[in-house]
N, CA and C atoms as an extended XYZ file, in Angstrom:
588
Properties=species:S:1:pos:R:3:atomname:S:1:resname:S:1:resid:I:1 pbc="F F F"
N        20.387      -34.470       34.575 N   MET     1
C        19.887      -33.302       34.008 CA  MET     1
C        20.237      -32.963       31.876 C   MET     1
N        21.843      -33.615       32.100 N   ALA     2
C        21.361      -33.636       30.650 CA  ALA     2
C        20.853      -33.992       29.543 C   ALA     2
N        20.040      -35.227       30.629 N   ARG     3
C        18.768      -35.616       29.776 CA  ARG     3
C        17.518      -34.609       29.556 C   ARG     3
N        17.559      -34.064       30.926 N   SER     4
C        16.011      -33.859       30.349 CA  SER     4
C        16.440      -32.313       29.323 C   SER     4
N        17.873      -31.997       30.035 N   ASN     5
C        18.316      -30.627       28.503 CA  ASN     5
C        17.236      -30.977       27.051 C   ASN     5
N        18.003      -32.376       26.654 N   ILE     6
C        17.691      -32.682       25.655 CA  ILE     6
C        16.663      -33.306       25.239 C   ILE     6
N        15.730      -33.179       26.154 N   TYR     7
C        14.244      -32.948       25.847 CA  TYR     7
C        13.978      -32.618       26.033 C   TYR     7
N        14.192      -31.763       26.511 N   ILE     8
C        13.344      -30.204       25.933 CA  ILE     8
C        13.580      -29.480       24.710 C   ILE     8
N        14.852      -29.360       24.531 N   VAL     9
C        15.474      -29.215       22.607 CA  VAL     9
C        14.106      -30.349       22.489 C   VAL     9
N        14.066      -31.914       22.715 N   LEU    10
C        13.505      -32.016       21.795 CA  LEU    10
C        12.155      -31.652       21.427 C   LEU    10
N        11.142      -31.397       23.070 N   VAL    11
C         9.740      -30.903       22.994 CA  VAL    11
C        10.136      -29.452       22.107 C   VAL    11
N        10.873      -28.961       22.249 N   ALA    12
C        10.852      -27.674       21.377 CA  ALA    12
C        10.303      -27.536       19.819 C   ALA    12
N        11.274      -28.890       19.301 N   PHE    13
C        11.598      -28.758       18.161 CA  PHE    13
C         9.603      -29.435       17.741 C   PHE    13
N         9.518      -30.552       18.770 N   PHE    14
C         8.217      -31.085       17.929 CA  PHE    14
C         7.191      -29.942       18.196 C   PHE    14
N         6.863      -28.921       19.255 N   PHE    15
C         6.913      -28.268       19.697 CA  PHE    15
C         6.354      -26.938       18.258 C   PHE    15
N         7.249      -26.706       17.988 N   THR    16
C         7.290      -25.668       16.442 CA  THR    16
C         6.707      -26.655       15.553 C   THR    16
N         6.774      -27.419       15.115 N   THR    17
C         6.925      -28.430       14.443 CA  THR    17
C         4.745      -28.708       14.120 C   THR    17
N         4.755      -28.968       16.231 N   ALA    18
C         3.194      -29.207       15.528 CA  ALA    18
C         2.329      -27.175       15.665 C   ALA    18
N         3.031      -26.948       15.860 N   LEU    19
C         2.404      -25.110       16.452 CA  LEU    19
C         2.221      -24.982       14.896 C   LEU    19
N         2.774      -25.285       13.736 N   ALA    20
C         2.421      -24.778       12.280 CA  ALA    20
C         0.928      -25.534       11.948 C   ALA    20
N         0.681      -26.468       12.470 N   SER    21
C        -0.820      -27.484       12.260 CA  SER    21
C        -1.935      -27.024       12.436 C   SER    21
N        -1.783      -26.361       13.426 N   LEU    22
C        -2.922      -25.318       14.357 CA  LEU    22
C        -3.519      -23.826       13.530 C   LEU    22
N        -5.120      -24.503       13.064 N   ASN    23
C        -4.994      -23.386       13.063 CA  ASN    23
C        -5.061      -21.914       13.957 C   ASN    23
N        -5.329      -20.410       12.725 N   SER    24
C        -4.843      -20.156       13.570 CA  SER    24
C        -5.147      -18.977       14.633 C   SER    24
N        -6.259      -18.691       15.088 N   PRO    25
C        -6.975      -18.868       16.952 CA  PRO    25
C        -5.786      -19.846       16.924 C   PRO    25
N        -5.933      -20.950       17.589 N   GLU    26
C        -5.194      -21.715       18.134 CA  GLU    26
C        -4.582      -21.509       18.136 C   GLU    26
N        -3.187      -21.041       17.526 N   LYS    27
C        -1.913      -20.664       17.486 CA  LYS    27
C        -1.559      -19.444       18.017 C   LYS    27
N        -2.265      -18.418       17.962 N   ARG    28
C        -2.336      -17.565       18.628 CA  ARG    28
C        -2.623      -17.345       20.049 C   ARG    28
N        -3.229      -18.630       20.204 N   PHE    29
C        -3.597      -18.502       22.018 CA  PHE    29
C        -2.577      -19.326       23.009 C   PHE    29
N        -1.994      -20.044       21.724 N   LEU    30
C        -0.699      -20.657       22.275 CA  LEU    30
C         0.565      -19.984       22.772 C   LEU    30
N         0.540      -18.739       21.237 N   HIS    31
C         1.569      -18.224       21.300 CA  HIS    31
C         1.812      -17.524       22.506 C   HIS    31
N         0.219      -17.229       22.184 N   ASP    32
C         0.777      -15.357       23.379 CA  ASP    32
C         0.189      -16.588       25.478 C   ASP    32
N         0.250      -17.870       25.377 N   CYS    33
C         0.601      -18.096       26.229 CA  CYS    33
C         1.706      -18.217       26.556 C   CYS    33
N         2.542      -18.820       25.698 N   ILE    34
C         4.604      -19.125       25.110 CA  ILE    34
C         4.644      -17.400       26.242 C   ILE    34
N         4.477      -16.613       25.248 N   SER    35
C         5.480      -14.878       25.426 CA  SER    35
C         4.815      -14.712       26.991 C   SER    35
N         3.945      -15.115       27.848 N   ILE    36
C         3.324      -14.923       28.968 CA  ILE    36
C         4.626      -15.314       29.963 C   ILE    36
N         4.234      -16.852       29.237 N   ILE    37
C         5.361      -18.072       30.897 CA  ILE    37
C         7.274      -17.199       30.523 C   ILE    37
N         7.525      -17.185       29.143 N   GLY    38
C         8.964      -17.138       29.088 CA  GLY    38
C         9.384      -18.593       28.979 C   GLY    38
N        11.012      -18.475       28.370 N   ASP    39
C        11.528      -19.688       28.454 CA  ASP    39
C        11.811      -20.346       29.568 C   ASP    39
N        12.327      -19.579       30.302 N   GLU    40
C        12.917      -20.290       31.471 CA  GLU    40
C        12.218      -20.563       32.502 C   GLU    40
N        10.798      -19.856       32.803 N   CYS    41
C         9.460      -20.472       33.398 CA  CYS    41
C         8.326      -21.203       32.260 C   CYS    41
N         8.705      -21.569       31.455 N   GLY    42
C         8.220      -22.657       30.665 CA  GLY    42
C         9.311      -23.692       30.420 C   GLY    42
N        10.349      -23.800       30.682 N   ASN    43
C        10.925      -25.440       31.104 CA  ASN    43
C        11.157      -25.896       32.094 C   ASN    43
N        10.885      -24.705       33.513 N   GLN    44
C        10.306      -25.058       35.039 CA  GLN    44
C         9.460      -26.232       34.656 C   GLN    44
N         8.363      -25.566       34.111 N   PHE    45
C         6.936      -25.985       34.327 CA  PHE    45
C         6.821      -27.602       33.515 C   PHE    45
N         7.695      -27.435       32.185 N   PHE    46
C         7.767      -28.624       31.500 CA  PHE    46
C         8.461      -29.766       32.396 C   PHE    46
N         9.590      -29.292       32.850 N   SER    47
C        10.711      -30.276       33.526 CA  SER    47
C         9.416      -31.036       34.620 C   SER    47
N         9.073      -29.971       35.509 N   LYS    48
C         8.555      -30.331       36.514 CA  LYS    48
C         7.621      -30.777       36.579 C   LYS    48
N         6.149      -31.130       35.175 N   LEU    49
C         5.601      -31.837       34.945 CA  LEU    49
C         5.450      -33.135       34.142 C   LEU    49
N         6.627      -33.116       32.898 N   PHE    50
C         6.991      -34.201       32.447 CA  PHE    50
C         8.752      -34.948       32.568 C   PHE    50
N         9.104      -34.148       33.518 N   THR    51
C        10.239      -35.135       33.248 CA  THR    51
C        10.427      -35.616       35.004 C   THR    51
N        11.268      -35.988       35.689 N   ARG    52
C        10.982      -37.107       36.474 CA  ARG    52
C        12.706      -36.378       37.330 C   ARG    52
N        12.832      -35.170       36.652 N   ASP    53
C        13.446      -34.104       37.944 CA  ASP    53
C        12.993      -33.653       38.646 C   ASP    53
N        13.638      -33.629       40.327 N   LYS    54
C        13.454      -32.826       41.926 CA  LYS    54
C        13.277      -31.365       41.351 C   LYS    54
N        13.026      -30.973       40.244 N   ILE    55
C        12.714      -29.144       39.881 CA  ILE    55
C        11.867      -28.510       41.038 C   ILE    55
N        11.907      -27.422       41.562 N   THR    56
C        10.715      -26.568       42.329 CA  THR    56
C        11.122      -25.560       41.247 C   THR    56
N         9.714      -24.524       40.830 N   ILE    57
C         9.030      -24.102       40.047 CA  ILE    57
C         9.183      -23.044       41.055 C   ILE    57
N        10.246      -21.689       40.565 N   SER    58
C        10.256      -20.995       41.041 CA  SER    58
C         9.038      -20.080       41.779 C   SER    58
N         9.251      -18.787       42.991 N   ARG    59
C         8.061      -18.029       43.106 CA  ARG    59
C         7.817      -16.589       42.041 C   ARG    59
N         8.783      -16.588       41.652 N   ASP    60
C         8.383      -15.587       39.956 CA  ASP    60
C         7.945      -16.138       39.659 C   ASP    60
N         8.435      -17.560       38.943 N   CYS    61
C         7.531      -18.459       37.894 CA  CYS    61
C         6.045      -19.200       37.801 C   CYS    61
N         5.219      -19.109       39.183 N   CYS    62
C         4.670      -19.235       39.736 CA  CYS    62
C         3.794      -18.040       39.317 C   CYS    62
N         3.700      -16.758       39.381 N   TYR    63
C         3.625      -15.574       38.842 CA  TYR    63
C         2.918      -15.484       37.760 C   TYR    63
N         4.280      -15.955       36.480 N   LYS    64
C         4.236      -15.994       35.495 CA  LYS    64
C         3.327      -17.017       35.185 C   LYS    64
N         2.690      -18.838       35.653 N   VAL    65
C         2.045      -18.978       35.601 CA  VAL    65
C         0.235      -18.763       35.881 C   VAL    65
N         0.185      -17.819       36.952 N   ILE    66
C        -0.743      -17.189       37.638 CA  ILE    66
C        -1.458      -16.753       36.312 C   ILE    66
N        -0.510      -15.663       36.123 N   GLN    67
C        -0.852      -14.698       34.845 CA  GLN    67
C        -1.221      -15.243       33.792 C   GLN    67
N        -0.434      -15.932       33.438 N   MET    68
C        -0.845      -16.390       31.881 CA  MET    68
C        -2.687      -17.968       31.957 C   MET    68
N        -2.995      -17.743       33.176 N   GLY    69
C        -3.471      -18.520       33.382 CA  GLY    69
C        -4.026      -19.685       33.684 C   GLY    69
N        -4.947      -20.170       33.655 N   TYR    70
C        -5.610      -21.788       33.738 CA  TYR    70
C        -5.541      -22.310       32.731 C   TYR    70
N        -6.180      -21.509       31.991 N   SER    71
C        -6.800      -21.985       30.123 CA  SER    71
C        -5.616      -22.531       29.338 C   SER    71
N        -4.543      -21.340       30.054 N   CYS    72
C        -3.548      -21.671       28.787 CA  CYS    72
C        -2.341      -22.376       29.485 C   CYS    72
N        -3.185      -22.766       30.656 N   HIS    73
C        -2.180      -24.001       31.330 CA  HIS    73
C        -2.351      -25.154       31.000 C   HIS    73
N        -3.830      -25.601       31.081 N   VAL    74
C        -4.381      -26.886       30.627 CA  VAL    74
C        -3.621      -26.980       28.897 C   VAL    74
N        -4.196      -25.636       28.252 N   LYS    75
C        -4.080      -26.161       26.886 CA  LYS    75
C        -2.390      -26.139       26.879 C   LYS    75
N        -1.727      -25.425       27.529 N   MET    76
C         0.240      -26.048       27.371 CA  MET    76
C        -0.010      -27.613       27.103 C   MET    76
N        -0.381      -27.937       28.507 N   ALA    77
C        -0.623      -29.673       29.124 CA  ALA    77
C        -1.065      -30.626       27.977 C   ALA    77
N        -2.214      -30.289       27.275 N   VAL    78
C        -2.944      -30.623       26.327 CA  VAL    78
C        -1.876      -30.887       25.153 C   VAL    78
N        -1.589      -29.687       25.056 N   PHE    79
C        -1.034      -29.680       23.880 CA  PHE    79
C         0.408      -30.358       23.317 C   PHE    79
N         1.131      -30.505       24.674 N   PHE    80
C         2.447      -31.373       24.620 CA  PHE    80
C         2.124      -32.755       24.719 C   PHE    80
N         0.841      -33.124       25.469 N   LEU    81
C         0.421      -34.682       25.241 CA  LEU    81
C         0.388      -35.224       24.038 C   LEU    81
N         0.038      -34.145       23.458 N   GLU    82
C        -1.412      -34.771       22.408 CA  GLU    82
C        -0.101      -34.414       20.821 C   GLU    82
N         1.013      -33.899       20.774 N   THR    83
C         2.257      -33.509       19.734 CA  THR    83
C         3.324      -34.089       20.225 C   THR    83
N         3.462      -34.623       21.612 N   ASP    84
C         4.837      -34.898       21.377 CA  ASP    84
C         4.933      -36.768       21.652 C   ASP    84
N         5.473      -37.785       20.395 N   PRO    85
C         5.551      -38.603       20.133 CA  PRO    85
C         5.482      -39.118       21.408 C   PRO    85
N         6.796      -38.936       22.346 N   VAL    86
C         6.735      -39.465       23.842 CA  VAL    86
C         5.635      -39.644       24.222 C   VAL    86
N         4.979      -38.959       24.112 N   LEU    87
C         3.524      -38.564       25.189 CA  LEU    87
C         2.851      -38.954       24.991 C   LEU    87
N         2.435      -39.174       23.673 N   ARG    88
C         1.172      -39.407       22.929 CA  ARG    88
C        -0.037      -40.730       23.779 C   ARG    88
N         0.695      -41.501       24.116 N   ASN    89
C         0.576      -42.547       24.928 CA  ASN    89
C         0.939      -43.139       26.354 C   ASN    89
N         0.852      -41.488       26.862 N   ALA    90
C         0.786      -41.622       28.348 CA  ALA    90
C        -0.324      -41.133       28.704 C   ALA    90
N        -0.743      -41.651       29.848 N   ASP    91
C        -2.332      -41.815       30.607 CA  ASP    91
C        -1.903      -39.871       31.444 C   ASP    91
N        -3.070      -39.394       30.172 N   ARG    92
C        -3.277      -38.085       30.346 CA  ARG    92
C        -3.819      -37.818       31.946 C   ARG    92
N        -4.838      -38.658       32.172 N   ILE    93
C        -5.470      -37.599       33.375 CA  ILE    93
C        -3.892      -37.684       34.954 C   ILE    93
N        -2.971      -39.047       34.838 N   GLU    94
C        -2.199      -38.101       35.511 CA  GLU    94
C        -1.545      -37.140       35.434 C   GLU    94
N        -0.915      -36.876       34.074 N   TYR    95
C        -0.679      -35.437       33.849 CA  TYR    95
C        -1.526      -34.452       33.502 C   TYR    95
N        -2.131      -34.368       33.710 N   LEU    96
C        -3.079      -33.461       33.775 CA  LEU    96
C        -3.906      -33.004       35.407 C   LEU    96
N        -3.407      -34.067       35.702 N   SER    97
C        -3.916      -34.131       37.923 CA  SER    97
C        -2.576      -33.095       37.735 C   SER    97
N        -1.446      -33.488       37.715 N   LYS    98
C        -0.582      -33.333       37.903 CA  LYS    98
C        -0.508      -31.894       37.661 C   LYS    98
N        -0.494      -31.376       36.325 N   SER    99
C        -0.358      -30.048       35.900 CA  SER    99
C        -1.322      -29.102       37.119 C   SER    99
N        -2.769      -29.854       36.971 N   ASP   100
C        -3.896      -29.409       38.040 CA  ASP   100
C        -3.026      -29.110       39.076 C   ASP   100
N        -1.947      -30.246       39.928 N   HIS   101
C        -1.440      -29.877       41.167 CA  HIS   101
C        -0.130      -28.646       41.348 C   HIS   101
N         0.409      -28.249       40.181 N   ILE   102
C         1.504      -27.351       39.830 CA  ILE   102
C         0.317      -25.897       40.313 C   ILE   102
N        -0.920      -25.893       38.811 N   TYR   103
C        -1.279      -24.633       39.058 CA  TYR   103
C        -1.961      -24.178       40.905 C   TYR   103
N        -2.222      -25.005       40.911 N   GLU   104
C        -2.992      -24.675       42.604 CA  GLU   104
C        -1.523      -24.561       43.316 C   GLU   104
N        -0.265      -25.039       43.288 N   LYS   105
C         0.669      -24.842       44.213 CA  LYS   105
C         1.082      -23.694       43.694 C   LYS   105
N         1.314      -23.202       42.567 N   CYS   106
C         1.721      -21.657       42.182 CA  CYS   106
C        -0.282      -20.874       42.792 C   CYS   106
N        -0.364      -21.147       42.765 N   ASP   107
C        -2.074      -20.423       43.270 CA  ASP   107
C        -1.754      -19.673       44.492 C   ASP   107
N        -1.397      -20.987       45.450 N   ARG   108
C        -1.343      -20.572       47.165 CA  ARG   108
C         0.006      -19.954       47.384 C   ARG   108
N         0.924      -19.840       46.825 N   VAL   109
C         2.413      -19.728       46.810 CA  VAL   109
C         2.113      -17.746       46.299 C   VAL   109
N         1.284      -17.577       45.781 N   THR   110
C         1.665      -16.212       44.837 CA  THR   110
C         0.330      -15.197       45.537 C   THR   110
N        -0.898      -16.244       46.678 N   GLN   111
C        -2.303      -15.359       46.386 CA  GLN   111
C        -2.331      -14.112       47.492 C   GLN   111
N        -2.853      -13.354       47.544 N   PRO   112
C        -2.807      -11.917       48.030 CA  PRO   112
C        -4.048      -12.457       49.153 C   PRO   112
N        -3.509      -11.150       50.112 N   GLU   113
C        -4.330      -11.348       51.569 CA  GLU   113
C        -5.928      -11.214       50.943 C   GLU   113
N        -6.846      -11.686       51.766 N   ASP   114
C        -7.825      -11.656       51.759 CA  ASP   114
C        -8.884      -10.314       50.867 C   ASP   114
N        -9.812      -10.294       50.152 N   SER   115
C       -10.625       -8.811       50.361 CA  SER   115
C       -10.636       -8.399       51.471 C   SER   115
N       -10.980       -8.488       52.553 N   LYS   116
C       -10.870       -8.030       53.248 CA  LYS   116
C       -10.195       -6.629       53.829 C   LYS   116
N        -8.625       -7.526       53.852 N   PHE   117
C        -7.677       -7.038       54.064 CA  PHE   117
C        -6.949       -6.102       53.382 C   PHE   117
N        -7.332       -6.377       51.722 N   LEU   118
C        -6.787       -5.355       50.582 CA  LEU   118
C        -7.955       -4.051       50.375 C   LEU   118
N        -9.179       -4.595       51.195 N   ALA   119
C        -9.921       -3.198       51.598 CA  ALA   119
C        -9.659       -2.018       51.998 C   ALA   119
N        -9.352       -2.884       53.120 N   LYS   120
C        -8.609       -1.716       54.348 CA  LYS   120
C        -7.227       -0.853       54.240 C   LYS   120
N        -6.772       -2.123       53.280 N   CYS   121
C        -5.267       -1.357       53.106 CA  CYS   121
C        -5.816        0.418       51.212 C   CYS   121
N        -6.698       -0.726       50.427 N   VAL   122
C        -7.242        0.760       49.595 CA  VAL   122
C        -8.095        1.800       49.640 C   VAL   122
N        -8.534        1.586       51.596 N   GLN   123
C        -9.311        2.505       52.426 CA  GLN   123
C        -7.459        3.813       53.119 C   GLN   123
N        -6.966        2.878       53.090 N   LYS   124
C        -5.838        4.258       53.858 CA  LYS   124
C        -4.740        4.243       52.856 C   LYS   124
N        -4.859        3.807       52.044 N   ILE   125
C        -3.615        4.576       50.639 CA  ILE   125
C        -4.423        5.743       50.332 C   ILE   125
N        -5.665        5.373       49.944 N   GLY   126
C        -6.771        6.550       49.585 CA  GLY   126
C        -6.504        7.325       47.089 C   GLY   126
N        -7.509        6.984       46.825 N   SER   127
C        -7.356        6.858       45.757 CA  SER   127
C        -6.366        7.893       44.517 C   SER   127
N        -6.186        9.542       45.456 N   ASP   128
C        -5.171        9.983       44.806 CA  ASP   128
C        -3.700        9.458       44.695 C   ASP   128
N        -3.378        9.119       46.011 N   CYS   129
C        -1.720        8.385       46.434 CA  CYS   129
C        -2.020        7.076       45.096 C   CYS   129
N        -2.949        6.325       45.248 N   GLY   130
C        -3.201        4.967       44.675 CA  GLY   130
C        -2.768        5.493       43.343 C   GLY   130
N        -3.725        6.828       42.687 N   GLU   131
C        -3.422        6.905       40.892 CA  GLU   131
C        -1.784        7.191       40.908 C   GLU   131
N        -0.810        8.094       42.085 N   GLN   132
C         0.238        8.399       41.965 CA  GLN   132
C         1.088        6.876       42.093 C   GLN   132
N         0.597        6.255       42.593 N   ILE   133
C         1.389        5.092       43.074 CA  ILE   133
C         1.312        3.889       41.760 C   ILE   133
N         0.022        4.356       41.441 N   VAL   134
C         0.152        2.964       39.831 CA  VAL   134
C         0.718        4.168       38.623 C   VAL   134
N         0.864        4.804       38.575 N   ALA   135
C         1.885        5.938       37.076 CA  ALA   135
C         3.002        6.081       37.402 C   ALA   135
N         3.447        6.083       38.123 N   LYS   136
C         5.187        5.612       39.067 CA  LYS   136
C         5.421        3.944       38.455 C   LYS   136
N         4.798        3.497       38.937 N   LEU   137
C         5.072        1.720       38.686 CA  LEU   137
C         4.802        1.147       37.205 C   LEU   137
N         3.854        1.718       37.172 N   PHE   138
C         3.848        1.707       35.017 CA  PHE   138
C         4.645        2.439       33.990 C   PHE   138
N         4.356        3.245       34.543 N   THR   139
C         4.855        4.393       33.187 CA  THR   139
C         6.345        5.334       33.538 C   THR   139
N         6.607        4.659       34.657 N   ASP   140
C         7.904        5.699       34.963 CA  ASP   140
C         7.963        6.856       35.646 C   ASP   140
N         6.584        7.258       35.535 N   VAL   141
C         6.544        8.893       34.699 CA  VAL   141
C         6.244        9.976       36.070 C   VAL   141
N         6.488       10.264       36.343 N   GLY   142
C         6.146       11.460       37.964 CA  GLY   142
C         6.459       10.858       38.615 C   GLY   142
N         6.367       11.582       39.725 N   SER   143
C         6.454       11.347       41.320 CA  SER   143
C         5.690       10.684       42.242 C   SER   143
N         6.128       10.152       43.552 N   VAL   144
C         5.419       10.089       44.819 CA  VAL   144
C         5.354       11.296       45.277 C   VAL   144
N         4.407       11.667       45.414 N   ASN   145
C         4.996       13.024       47.011 CA  ASN   145
C         5.300       12.748       47.478 C   ASN   145
N         5.816       13.540       49.136 N   ARG   146
C         5.995       13.010       50.334 CA  ARG   146
C         4.436       13.235       50.912 C   ARG   146
N         3.798       13.549       50.642 N   GLN   147
C         2.212       13.226       51.488 CA  GLN   147
C         1.939       11.915       50.997 C   GLN   147
N         2.304       10.953       49.690 N   CYS   148
C         1.241       10.000       49.454 CA  CYS   148
C         2.833        8.593       50.164 C   CYS   148
N         3.900        9.295       50.160 N   CYS   149
C         4.913        8.392       51.121 CA  CYS   149
C         4.282        8.285       51.857 C   CYS   149
N         4.218        9.378       53.097 N   GLU   150
C         3.872        9.055       54.371 CA  GLU   150
C         2.383        8.514       54.402 C   GLU   150
N         1.486        8.499       53.713 N   ASN   151
C         0.663        6.798       53.544 CA  ASN   151
C         0.809        5.932       53.067 C   ASN   151
N         1.826        5.979       52.808 N   LEU   152
C         2.246        4.493       52.114 CA  LEU   152
C         3.285        3.855       53.644 C   LEU   152
N         4.118        4.336       54.255 N   MET   153
C         4.644        4.239       54.724 CA  MET   153
C         3.345        3.628       56.442 C   MET   153
N         2.877        4.611       56.505 N   LYS   154
C         1.448        4.281       57.796 CA  LYS   154
C         0.237        3.237       56.973 C   LYS   154
N         0.191        2.438       55.853 N   MET   155
C        -0.726        1.236       55.526 CA  MET   155
C         0.608        0.820       55.184 C   MET   155
N         1.499        0.836       55.279 N   GLY   156
C         2.639       -0.765       55.753 CA  GLY   156
C         2.914       -1.639       54.145 C   GLY   156
N         4.217       -2.138       54.233 N   GLU   157
C         4.229       -2.792       53.229 CA  GLU   157
C         3.735       -3.775       53.262 C   GLU   157
N         3.228       -4.695       53.953 N   LYS   158
C         2.291       -6.087       53.932 CA  LYS   158
C         1.174       -5.668       52.958 C   LYS   158
N         0.677       -4.803       52.809 N   CYS   159
C        -0.816       -4.094       52.539 CA  CYS   159
C         0.460       -3.584       51.199 C   CYS   159
N         1.141       -2.765       50.636 N   HIS   160
C         1.399       -2.130       50.102 CA  HIS   160
C         1.965       -3.554       48.573 C   HIS   160
N         3.049       -4.576       48.828 N   MET   161
C         2.213       -5.760       48.313 CA  MET   161
C         1.795       -6.510       48.569 C   MET   161
N         0.682       -6.868       49.232 N   ASN   162
C        -0.536       -7.659       49.004 CA  ASN   162
C        -2.006       -7.201       47.711 C   ASN   162
N        -1.558       -5.589       47.987 N   MET   163
C        -2.084       -4.813       46.642 CA  MET   163
C        -0.877       -4.457       45.289 C   MET   163
N        -0.242       -5.057       45.572 N   ALA   164
C         0.647       -5.536       43.746 CA  ALA   164
C         0.501       -6.853       43.204 C   ALA   164
N         0.420       -7.969       44.471 N   LYS   165
C         0.303       -8.901       44.212 CA  LYS   165
C        -1.015       -8.929       43.811 C   LYS   165
N        -2.597       -8.637       44.622 N   ALA   166
C        -3.878       -8.542       43.800 CA  ALA   166
C        -3.728       -8.183       42.195 C   ALA   166
N        -2.974       -6.511       42.146 N   LEU   167
C        -3.405       -6.394       40.709 CA  LEU   167
C        -2.551       -7.111       39.890 C   LEU   167
N        -1.407       -8.198       40.507 N   ILE   168
C        -0.622       -9.148       38.941 CA  ILE   168
C        -1.860       -9.579       39.068 C   ILE   168
N        -2.597      -10.134       39.266 N   ARG   169
C        -3.675      -11.596       39.012 CA  ARG   169
C        -5.423      -10.608       37.939 C   ARG   169
N        -5.363       -9.881       37.831 N   THR   170
C        -6.129       -8.756       36.394 CA  THR   170
C        -5.731       -9.299       35.018 C   THR   170
N        -6.584       -8.982       34.740 N   PRO   171
C        -6.177       -9.642       33.556 CA  PRO   171
C        -5.450       -9.109       32.949 C   PRO   171
N        -5.770       -7.128       33.355 N   ALA   172
C        -5.047       -6.250       32.518 CA  ALA   172
C        -3.397       -6.469       32.604 C   ALA   172
N        -2.702       -6.713       33.676 N   MET   173
C        -1.294       -7.272       33.563 CA  MET   173
C        -1.010       -8.742       33.063 C   MET   173
N        -1.528       -9.011       32.227 N   ARG   174
C        -1.328      -10.413       32.096 CA  ARG   174
C        -0.071      -10.713       30.726 C   ARG   174
N         0.450       -8.960       30.080 N   SER   175
C         1.481       -8.620       29.330 CA  SER   175
C         2.867       -8.724       30.747 C   SER   175
N         2.390       -7.931       31.883 N   ILE   176
C         3.386       -7.346       32.624 CA  ILE   176
C         4.287       -8.365       32.888 C   ILE   176
N         6.021       -7.748       33.140 N   ASP   177
C         6.539       -9.115       33.745 CA  ASP   177
C         5.963       -9.416       35.691 C   ASP   177
N         5.526       -9.844       36.340 N   ALA   178
C         5.562      -10.094       37.471 CA  ALA   178
C         6.191       -9.875       38.143 C   ALA   178
N         7.844      -10.840       38.375 N   PRO   179
C         8.405      -10.397       39.208 CA  PRO   179
C         8.954       -8.967       39.134 C   PRO   179
N         8.999       -7.947       38.115 N   ASP   180
C        10.107       -7.429       37.929 CA  ASP   180
C         8.975       -5.887       38.168 C   ASP   180
N         7.534       -6.162       37.722 N   PHE   181
C         6.438       -5.496       38.786 CA  PHE   181
C         6.430       -5.753       39.782 C   PHE   181
N         6.568       -6.793       40.240 N   LEU   182
C         7.080       -6.606       41.938 CA  LEU   182
C         8.210       -5.714       42.172 C   LEU   182
N         9.259       -5.890       42.059 N   ARG   183
C        10.886       -5.196       42.582 CA  ARG   183
C        10.908       -3.837       42.318 C   ARG   183
N         9.934       -3.402       41.502 N   LYS   184
C         9.531       -1.965       41.237 CA  LYS   184
C         8.701       -1.550       41.825 C   LYS   184
N         7.833       -2.551       42.848 N   ASN   185
C         6.952       -2.182       43.920 CA  ASN   185
C         7.812       -2.048       44.796 C   ASN   185
N         8.513       -2.803       45.192 N   LYS   186
C         8.809       -2.814       46.579 CA  LYS   186
C        10.197       -1.899       46.243 C   LYS   186
N        10.527       -0.757       45.480 N   LYS   187
C        12.186       -0.419       45.381 CA  LYS   187
C        11.372        1.069       45.245 C   LYS   187
N         9.771        1.258       44.916 N   LEU   188
C         8.615        2.743       45.300 CA  LEU   188
C         9.003        2.798       47.294 C   LEU   188
N         8.576        1.611       47.327 N   PHE   189
C         8.629        1.608       49.266 CA  PHE   189
C         9.668        2.042       49.566 C   PHE   189
N        10.454        1.131       49.113 N   ASP   190
C        11.880        1.598       50.216 CA  ASP   190
C        12.849        3.110       50.174 C   ASP   190
N        12.312        3.535       48.120 N   ASP   191
C        12.287        4.472       48.529 CA  ASP   191
C        11.559        6.145       49.519 C   ASP   191
N        10.016        4.806       49.268 N   CYS   192
C         9.388        6.207       50.302 CA  CYS   192
C        10.177        6.698       51.924 C   CYS   192
N        10.325        4.974       52.157 N   LYS   193
C        11.037        4.877       53.170 CA  LYS   193
C        11.774        5.669       53.374 C   LYS   193
N        13.479        5.893       52.421 N   ASP   194
C        14.128        6.631       52.727 CA  ASP   194
C        13.942        8.029       52.940 C   ASP   194
N        12.261        8.706       52.209 N   MET   195
C        12.514       10.319       52.777 CA  MET   195
C        12.207       10.366       54.272 C   MET   195
N        11.761        9.690       54.576 N   GLU   196
C        10.951        9.569       55.820 CA  GLU   196
C        11.640       10.753       56.640 C   GLU   196
């Protein structure tokens, strides 16, 4: 474990040094990717991809990998392969294939139900209630009224959570902390449940 931590520190050093040599759009793109995935999840991703540690990427980090998007995911893997002296001569196909496998696994773990199921959920909750819920989740302003809570209870927790999972995958949600958003979403449901 200590070896992998030292390795991660070295990678961070090389990453910072190499980032300085990129042009502005590339630098901005990678910086955005890094800010979405964060340190903890970035370390999990890096360890899973480039070390022999038996690390598992957490569900919370999988949400961040998906939010980051496939292009960020691949660009970061390629960047490490091109800039880390230890990885420069590595078999890129092997690592990029492994990187794809990580992304696909995270996609499966975080995927909401199918679109027909989600369409029924949207229909059950209604647009007025949907707007109240979104306002509460995003701005924490206002409240969800009793009627909306009743609709939410009729719709059920499965619908509520799957709608949140679907929202997280939209481009507008890239900068939202997905695990935190899901916790707020669950709390909102529980608060409505307590109103009954």
